[in-house]
Backbone atoms as SQL, in Angstrom:
CREATE TABLE atoms (id INTEGER PRIMARY KEY, chain TEXT, resi INTEGER, resn TEXT, atom TEXT, x REAL, y REAL, z REAL);
INSERT INTO atoms VALUES
  (1, 'A', 1, 'MET', 'N', 126.296, 82.029, 73.187),
  (2, 'A', 1, 'MET', 'CA', 125.235, 81.309, 72.520),
  (3, 'A', 1, 'MET', 'C', 125.839, 80.233, 71.630),
  (4, 'A', 2, 'HIS', 'N', 125.384, 79.028, 71.806),
  (5, 'A', 2, 'HIS', 'CA', 125.894, 77.902, 71.023),
  (6, 'A', 2, 'HIS', 'C', 124.892, 77.534, 69.942),
  (7, 'A', 3, 'VAL', 'N', 125.397, 77.357, 68.743),
  (8, 'A', 3, 'VAL', 'CA', 124.555, 76.948, 67.616),
  (9, 'A', 3, 'VAL', 'C', 124.952, 75.532, 67.248),
  (10, 'A', 4, 'SER', 'N', 123.969, 74.659, 67.169),
  (11, 'A', 4, 'SER', 'CA', 124.274, 73.273, 66.828),
  (12, 'A', 4, 'SER', 'C', 124.682, 73.178, 65.364),
  (13, 'A', 5, 'SER', 'N', 125.382, 72.128, 65.048),
  (14, 'A', 5, 'SER', 'CA', 125.815, 71.933, 63.658),
  (15, 'A', 5, 'SER', 'C', 124.610, 71.739, 62.740),
  (16, 'A', 6, 'GLN', 'N', 123.533, 71.181, 63.272),
  (17, 'A', 6, 'GLN', 'CA', 122.326, 71.003, 62.471),
  (18, 'A', 6, 'GLN', 'C', 121.726, 72.368, 62.110),
  (19, 'A', 7, 'GLU', 'N', 121.674, 73.285, 63.087),
  (20, 'A', 7, 'GLU', 'CA', 121.159, 74.625, 62.821),
  (21, 'A', 7, 'GLU', 'C', 122.061, 75.361, 61.824),
  (22, 'A', 8, 'TYR', 'N', 123.359, 75.238, 62.043),
  (23, 'A', 8, 'TYR', 'CA', 124.334, 75.887, 61.153),
  (24, 'A', 8, 'TYR', 'C', 124.161, 75.383, 59.727),
  (25, 'A', 9, 'ASN', 'N', 124.079, 74.079, 59.554),
  (26, 'A', 9, 'ASN', 'CA', 123.931, 73.495, 58.223),
  (27, 'A', 9, 'ASN', 'C', 122.623, 73.920, 57.563),
  (28, 'A', 10, 'HIS', 'N', 121.554, 74.042, 58.370),
  (29, 'A', 10, 'HIS', 'CA', 120.270, 74.499, 57.829),
  (30, 'A', 10, 'HIS', 'C', 120.395, 75.925, 57.286),
  (31, 'A', 11, 'VAL', 'N', 121.033, 76.789, 58.055),
  (32, 'A', 11, 'VAL', 'CA', 121.234, 78.177, 57.619),
  (33, 'A', 11, 'VAL', 'C', 122.092, 78.201, 56.364),
  (34, 'A', 12, 'LEU', 'N', 123.182, 77.449, 56.364),
  (35, 'A', 12, 'LEU', 'CA', 124.073, 77.417, 55.207),
  (36, 'A', 12, 'LEU', 'C', 123.352, 76.912, 53.958),
  (37, 'A', 13, 'THR', 'N', 122.551, 75.885, 54.084),
  (38, 'A', 13, 'THR', 'CA', 121.779, 75.364, 52.953),
  (39, 'A', 13, 'THR', 'C', 120.805, 76.411, 52.439),
  (40, 'A', 14, 'THR', 'N', 120.147, 77.097, 53.366),
  (41, 'A', 14, 'THR', 'CA', 119.199, 78.142, 52.976),
  (42, 'A', 14, 'THR', 'C', 119.907, 79.248, 52.210),
  (43, 'A', 15, 'VAL', 'N', 121.025, 79.713, 52.743),
  (44, 'A', 15, 'VAL', 'CA', 121.769, 80.810, 52.110),
  (45, 'A', 15, 'VAL', 'C', 122.314, 80.386, 50.749),
  (46, 'A', 16, 'ASN', 'N', 122.740, 79.160, 50.621),
  (47, 'A', 16, 'ASN', 'CA', 123.253, 78.674, 49.331),
  (48, 'A', 16, 'ASN', 'C', 122.186, 78.668, 48.242),
  (49, 'A', 17, 'ASN', 'N', 120.930, 78.665, 48.634),
  (50, 'A', 17, 'ASN', 'CA', 119.838, 78.697, 47.660),
  (51, 'A', 17, 'ASN', 'C', 119.480, 80.125, 47.238),
  (52, 'A', 18, 'TRP', 'N', 120.063, 81.109, 47.877),
  (53, 'A', 18, 'TRP', 'CA', 119.800, 82.509, 47.545),
  (54, 'A', 18, 'TRP', 'C', 120.600, 82.922, 46.318),
  (55, 'A', 19, 'SER', 'N', 120.187, 84.034, 45.737),
  (56, 'A', 19, 'SER', 'CA', 120.934, 84.593, 44.605),
  (57, 'A', 19, 'SER', 'C', 122.238, 85.203, 45.119),
  (58, 'A', 20, 'PRO', 'N', 123.232, 85.362, 44.249),
  (59, 'A', 20, 'PRO', 'CA', 124.485, 85.996, 44.685),
  (60, 'A', 20, 'PRO', 'C', 124.257, 87.383, 45.293),
  (61, 'A', 21, 'ALA', 'N', 123.337, 88.148, 44.755),
  (62, 'A', 21, 'ALA', 'CA', 123.073, 89.489, 45.291),
  (63, 'A', 21, 'ALA', 'C', 122.542, 89.412, 46.718),
  (64, 'A', 22, 'GLN', 'N', 121.681, 88.431, 46.986),
  (65, 'A', 22, 'GLN', 'CA', 121.146, 88.271, 48.339),
  (66, 'A', 22, 'GLN', 'C', 122.246, 87.851, 49.312),
  (67, 'A', 23, 'ARG', 'N', 123.143, 86.974, 48.853),
  (68, 'A', 23, 'ARG', 'CA', 124.250, 86.541, 49.719),
  (69, 'A', 23, 'ARG', 'C', 125.173, 87.697, 50.058),
  (70, 'A', 24, 'ILE', 'N', 125.473, 88.530, 49.054),
  (71, 'A', 24, 'ILE', 'CA', 126.343, 89.688, 49.285),
  (72, 'A', 24, 'ILE', 'C', 125.678, 90.652, 50.251),
  (73, 'A', 25, 'ALA', 'N', 124.379, 90.856, 50.098),
  (74, 'A', 25, 'ALA', 'CA', 123.656, 91.746, 51.018),
  (75, 'A', 25, 'ALA', 'C', 123.728, 91.205, 52.442),
  (76, 'A', 26, 'LEU', 'N', 123.615, 89.893, 52.605),
  (77, 'A', 26, 'LEU', 'CA', 123.717, 89.285, 53.925),
  (78, 'A', 26, 'LEU', 'C', 125.111, 89.501, 54.516),
  (79, 'A', 27, 'ILE', 'N', 126.129, 89.295, 53.703),
  (80, 'A', 27, 'ILE', 'CA', 127.507, 89.489, 54.159),
  (81, 'A', 27, 'ILE', 'C', 127.711, 90.924, 54.631),
  (82, 'A', 28, 'GLN', 'N', 127.211, 91.875, 53.859),
  (83, 'A', 28, 'GLN', 'CA', 127.347, 93.283, 54.241),
  (84, 'A', 28, 'GLN', 'C', 126.639, 93.560, 55.559),
  (85, 'A', 29, 'ASP', 'N', 125.447, 93.005, 55.723),
  (86, 'A', 29, 'ASP', 'CA', 124.706, 93.210, 56.969),
  (87, 'A', 29, 'ASP', 'C', 125.442, 92.591, 58.161),
  (88, 'A', 30, 'VAL', 'N', 126.010, 91.418, 57.962),
  (89, 'A', 30, 'VAL', 'CA', 126.751, 90.760, 59.044),
  (90, 'A', 30, 'VAL', 'C', 127.988, 91.573, 59.407),
  (91, 'A', 31, 'LEU', 'N', 128.729, 92.056, 58.411),
  (92, 'A', 31, 'LEU', 'CA', 129.915, 92.856, 58.683),
  (93, 'A', 31, 'LEU', 'C', 129.562, 94.146, 59.406),
  (94, 'A', 32, 'GLU', 'N', 128.472, 94.773, 59.015),
  (95, 'A', 32, 'GLU', 'CA', 128.037, 95.986, 59.700),
  (96, 'A', 32, 'GLU', 'C', 127.653, 95.693, 61.145),
  (97, 'A', 33, 'ALA', 'N', 127.054, 94.538, 61.384),
  (98, 'A', 33, 'ALA', 'CA', 126.681, 94.158, 62.742),
  (99, 'A', 33, 'ALA', 'C', 127.910, 93.870, 63.607),
  (100, 'A', 34, 'LEU', 'N', 128.970, 93.362, 62.980),
  (101, 'A', 34, 'LEU', 'CA', 130.195, 93.042, 63.722),
  (102, 'A', 34, 'LEU', 'C', 131.020, 94.274, 64.047),
  (103, 'A', 35, 'ALA', 'N', 130.948, 95.280, 63.209),
  (104, 'A', 35, 'ALA', 'CA', 131.784, 96.469, 63.388),
  (105, 'A', 35, 'ALA', 'C', 130.933, 97.738, 63.298),
  (106, 'A', 36, 'PRO', 'N', 130.077, 97.965, 64.284),
  (107, 'A', 36, 'PRO', 'CA', 129.250, 99.171, 64.219),
  (108, 'A', 36, 'PRO', 'C', 130.106, 100.424, 64.343),
  (109, 'A', 37, 'GLY', 'N', 129.686, 101.460, 63.656),
  (110, 'A', 37, 'GLY', 'CA', 130.395, 102.730, 63.740),
  (111, 'A', 37, 'GLY', 'C', 131.507, 102.900, 62.733),
  (112, 'A', 38, 'ILE', 'N', 131.836, 101.865, 61.983),
  (113, 'A', 38, 'ILE', 'CA', 132.882, 101.992, 60.968),
  (114, 'A', 38, 'ILE', 'C', 132.219, 102.431, 59.674),
  (115, 'A', 39, 'ASP', 'N', 132.685, 103.524, 59.144),
  (116, 'A', 39, 'ASP', 'CA', 132.135, 104.038, 57.890),
  (117, 'A', 39, 'ASP', 'C', 132.826, 103.326, 56.739),
  (118, 'A', 40, 'ALA', 'N', 132.068, 102.622, 55.920),
  (119, 'A', 40, 'ALA', 'CA', 132.634, 101.848, 54.801),
  (120, 'A', 40, 'ALA', 'C', 133.300, 102.738, 53.773),
  (121, 'A', 41, 'LYS', 'N', 132.982, 104.038, 53.772),
  (122, 'A', 41, 'LYS', 'CA', 133.566, 104.942, 52.791),
  (123, 'A', 41, 'LYS', 'C', 134.965, 105.385, 53.194),
  (124, 'A', 42, 'GLU', 'N', 135.306, 105.266, 54.481),
  (125, 'A', 42, 'GLU', 'CA', 136.637, 105.651, 54.943),
  (126, 'A', 42, 'GLU', 'C', 137.585, 104.476, 54.760),
  (127, 'A', 43, 'PRO', 'N', 138.803, 104.720, 54.284),
  (128, 'A', 43, 'PRO', 'CA', 139.753, 103.617, 54.149),
  (129, 'A', 43, 'PRO', 'C', 140.156, 103.084, 55.519),
  (130, 'A', 44, 'ALA', 'N', 140.330, 101.810, 55.594),
  (131, 'A', 44, 'ALA', 'CA', 140.748, 101.184, 56.846),
  (132, 'A', 44, 'ALA', 'C', 142.174, 101.590, 57.178),
  (133, 'A', 45, 'ALA', 'N', 142.531, 101.459, 58.436),
  (134, 'A', 45, 'ALA', 'CA', 143.884, 101.819, 58.865),
  (135, 'A', 45, 'ALA', 'C', 144.927, 100.997, 58.117),
  (136, 'A', 46, 'SER', 'N', 144.583, 99.764, 57.771),
  (137, 'A', 46, 'SER', 'CA', 145.543, 98.909, 57.065),
  (138, 'A', 46, 'SER', 'C', 145.768, 99.359, 55.629),
  (139, 'A', 47, 'ALA', 'N', 144.942, 100.268, 55.128),
  (140, 'A', 47, 'ALA', 'CA', 145.117, 100.743, 53.762),
  (141, 'A', 47, 'ALA', 'C', 146.396, 101.555, 53.609),
  (142, 'A', 48, 'LYS', 'N', 146.953, 102.017, 54.711),
  (143, 'A', 48, 'LYS', 'CA', 148.177, 102.815, 54.653),
  (144, 'A', 48, 'LYS', 'C', 149.423, 101.953, 54.825),
  (145, 'A', 49, 'THR', 'N', 149.278, 100.656, 54.732),
  (146, 'A', 49, 'THR', 'CA', 150.396, 99.742, 54.930),
  (147, 'A', 49, 'THR', 'C', 151.518, 99.992, 53.938),
  (148, 'A', 50, 'LEU', 'N', 151.193, 100.208, 52.677),
  (149, 'A', 50, 'LEU', 'CA', 152.222, 100.458, 51.666),
  (150, 'A', 50, 'LEU', 'C', 153.003, 101.717, 52.002),
  (151, 'A', 51, 'GLU', 'N', 152.298, 102.768, 52.372),
  (152, 'A', 51, 'GLU', 'CA', 152.981, 104.010, 52.720),
  (153, 'A', 51, 'GLU', 'C', 153.920, 103.806, 53.907),
  (154, 'A', 52, 'MET', 'N', 153.456, 103.050, 54.903),
  (155, 'A', 52, 'MET', 'CA', 154.291, 102.789, 56.073),
  (156, 'A', 52, 'MET', 'C', 155.520, 101.960, 55.687),
  (157, 'A', 53, 'ALA', 'N', 155.307, 100.944, 54.835),
  (158, 'A', 53, 'ALA', 'CA', 156.421, 100.093, 54.417),
  (159, 'A', 53, 'ALA', 'C', 157.445, 100.891, 53.623),
  (160, 'A', 54, 'LEU', 'N', 156.980, 101.755, 52.746),
  (161, 'A', 54, 'LEU', 'CA', 157.913, 102.580, 51.978),
  (162, 'A', 54, 'LEU', 'C', 158.696, 103.510, 52.901),
  (163, 'A', 55, 'GLY', 'N', 158.044, 103.997, 53.929),
  (164, 'A', 55, 'GLY', 'CA', 158.735, 104.838, 54.898),
  (165, 'A', 55, 'GLY', 'C', 159.821, 104.075, 55.640),
  (166, 'A', 56, 'LEU', 'N', 159.582, 102.810, 55.929),
  (167, 'A', 56, 'LEU', 'CA', 160.583, 101.993, 56.613),
  (168, 'A', 56, 'LEU', 'C', 161.792, 101.734, 55.711),
  (169, 'A', 57, 'LEU', 'N', 161.556, 101.691, 54.408),
  (170, 'A', 57, 'LEU', 'CA', 162.631, 101.408, 53.468),
  (171, 'A', 57, 'LEU', 'C', 163.429, 102.648, 53.089),
  (172, 'A', 58, 'ALA', 'N', 162.904, 103.818, 53.399),
  (173, 'A', 58, 'ALA', 'CA', 163.574, 105.056, 53.016),
  (174, 'A', 58, 'ALA', 'C', 164.892, 105.207, 53.774),
  (175, 'A', 59, 'ASN', 'N', 165.924, 105.641, 53.057),
  (176, 'A', 59, 'ASN', 'CA', 167.213, 105.927, 53.691),
  (177, 'A', 59, 'ASN', 'C', 167.938, 106.965, 52.845),
  (178, 'A', 60, 'ASP', 'N', 169.104, 107.351, 53.287),
  (179, 'A', 60, 'ASP', 'CA', 169.835, 108.396, 52.574),
  (180, 'A', 60, 'ASP', 'C', 170.828, 107.835, 51.547),
  (181, 'A', 61, 'ARG', 'N', 170.825, 106.526, 51.365),
  (182, 'A', 61, 'ARG', 'CA', 171.732, 105.914, 50.400),
  (183, 'A', 61, 'ARG', 'C', 171.076, 105.836, 49.032),
  (184, 'A', 62, 'PRO', 'N', 171.871, 105.877, 47.969),
  (185, 'A', 62, 'PRO', 'CA', 171.300, 105.743, 46.622),
  (186, 'A', 62, 'PRO', 'C', 170.852, 104.304, 46.371),
  (187, 'A', 63, 'SER', 'N', 169.929, 104.136, 45.474),
  (188, 'A', 63, 'SER', 'CA', 169.467, 102.802, 45.102),
  (189, 'A', 63, 'SER', 'C', 170.592, 102.062, 44.396),
  (190, 'A', 64, 'PRO', 'N', 170.649, 100.728, 44.545),
  (191, 'A', 64, 'PRO', 'CA', 171.705, 99.980, 43.858),
  (192, 'A', 64, 'PRO', 'C', 171.466, 99.980, 42.351),
  (193, 'A', 65, 'SER', 'N', 172.554, 99.882, 41.625),
  (194, 'A', 65, 'SER', 'CA', 172.462, 99.817, 40.161),
  (195, 'A', 65, 'SER', 'C', 172.016, 98.420, 39.739),
  (196, 'A', 66, 'ASP', 'N', 171.594, 98.301, 38.501),
  (197, 'A', 66, 'ASP', 'CA', 171.214, 96.995, 37.967),
  (198, 'A', 66, 'ASP', 'C', 172.391, 96.023, 38.031),
  (199, 'A', 67, 'GLU', 'N', 173.584, 96.536, 37.768),
  (200, 'A', 67, 'GLU', 'CA', 174.778, 95.692, 37.802),
  (201, 'A', 67, 'GLU', 'C', 175.018, 95.156, 39.216),
  (202, 'A', 68, 'GLN', 'N', 174.836, 96.011, 40.227),
  (203, 'A', 68, 'GLN', 'CA', 175.045, 95.581, 41.611),
  (204, 'A', 68, 'GLN', 'C', 174.008, 94.526, 42.007),
  (205, 'A', 69, 'VAL', 'N', 172.779, 94.711, 41.596),
  (206, 'A', 69, 'VAL', 'CA', 171.737, 93.730, 41.902),
  (207, 'A', 69, 'VAL', 'C', 172.055, 92.403, 41.228),
  (208, 'A', 70, 'ASP', 'N', 172.537, 92.449, 39.980),
  (209, 'A', 70, 'ASP', 'CA', 172.926, 91.217, 39.278),
  (210, 'A', 70, 'ASP', 'C', 174.031, 90.483, 40.028),
  (211, 'A', 71, 'ILE', 'N', 175.001, 91.223, 40.551),
  (212, 'A', 71, 'ILE', 'CA', 176.099, 90.618, 41.322),
  (213, 'A', 71, 'ILE', 'C', 175.547, 89.959, 42.579),
  (214, 'A', 72, 'TRP', 'N', 174.665, 90.660, 43.290),
  (215, 'A', 72, 'TRP', 'CA', 174.070, 90.091, 44.508),
  (216, 'A', 72, 'TRP', 'C', 173.297, 88.808, 44.212),
  (217, 'A', 73, 'LEU', 'N', 172.526, 88.818, 43.114),
  (218, 'A', 73, 'LEU', 'CA', 171.769, 87.624, 42.750),
  (219, 'A', 73, 'LEU', 'C', 172.697, 86.460, 42.409),
  (220, 'A', 74, 'LYS', 'N', 173.768, 86.758, 41.678),
  (221, 'A', 74, 'LYS', 'CA', 174.730, 85.711, 41.327),
  (222, 'A', 74, 'LYS', 'C', 175.367, 85.133, 42.585),
  (223, 'A', 75, 'GLU', 'N', 175.771, 86.010, 43.519),
  (224, 'A', 75, 'GLU', 'CA', 176.368, 85.554, 44.776),
  (225, 'A', 75, 'GLU', 'C', 175.392, 84.695, 45.567),
  (226, 'A', 76, 'ARG', 'N', 174.134, 85.091, 45.601),
  (227, 'A', 76, 'ARG', 'CA', 173.114, 84.356, 46.332),
  (228, 'A', 76, 'ARG', 'C', 172.921, 82.965, 45.732),
  (229, 'A', 77, 'ARG', 'N', 172.864, 82.904, 44.409),
  (230, 'A', 77, 'ARG', 'CA', 172.681, 81.610, 43.741),
  (231, 'A', 77, 'ARG', 'C', 173.882, 80.712, 44.002),
  (232, 'A', 78, 'GLU', 'N', 175.079, 81.264, 43.988),
  (233, 'A', 78, 'GLU', 'CA', 176.283, 80.462, 44.232),
  (234, 'A', 78, 'GLU', 'C', 176.255, 79.894, 45.654),
  (235, 'A', 79, 'ARG', 'N', 175.852, 80.718, 46.627),
  (236, 'A', 79, 'ARG', 'CA', 175.764, 80.225, 48.018),
  (237, 'A', 79, 'ARG', 'C', 174.690, 79.164, 48.137),
  (238, 'A', 80, 'LYS', 'N', 173.569, 79.363, 47.439),
  (239, 'A', 80, 'LYS', 'CA', 172.453, 78.445, 47.547),
  (240, 'A', 80, 'LYS', 'C', 172.764, 77.085, 46.938),
  (241, 'A', 81, 'TYR', 'N', 173.379, 77.090, 45.746),
  (242, 'A', 81, 'TYR', 'CA', 173.560, 75.843, 45.028),
  (243, 'A', 81, 'TYR', 'C', 174.942, 75.202, 45.191),
  (244, 'A', 82, 'PHE', 'N', 175.942, 76.033, 45.572),
  (245, 'A', 82, 'PHE', 'CA', 177.296, 75.489, 45.674),
  (246, 'A', 82, 'PHE', 'C', 177.850, 75.617, 47.077),
  (247, 'A', 83, 'GLY', 'N', 177.070, 76.164, 47.955),
  (248, 'A', 83, 'GLY', 'CA', 177.281, 76.250, 49.305),
  (249, 'A', 83, 'GLY', 'C', 178.306, 76.695, 50.116);
């Protein structure tokens, strides 16, 4: 289904005249129409991204000390600016 730019602009103008609460309600209805069957109360699969990333970073080595990180930063700056 093709919507002309004139129709689109008419809808957009109409919606812009609504209150913020009405616009939010419309957005929620549109999202529900796009993804039927998804329960808004359940966290999305992407919500576990941090847990997955932390799992990828896990290893059996100890964390570097502040002194070691300072050395790495100094070395990086020297390579960056003095090449």
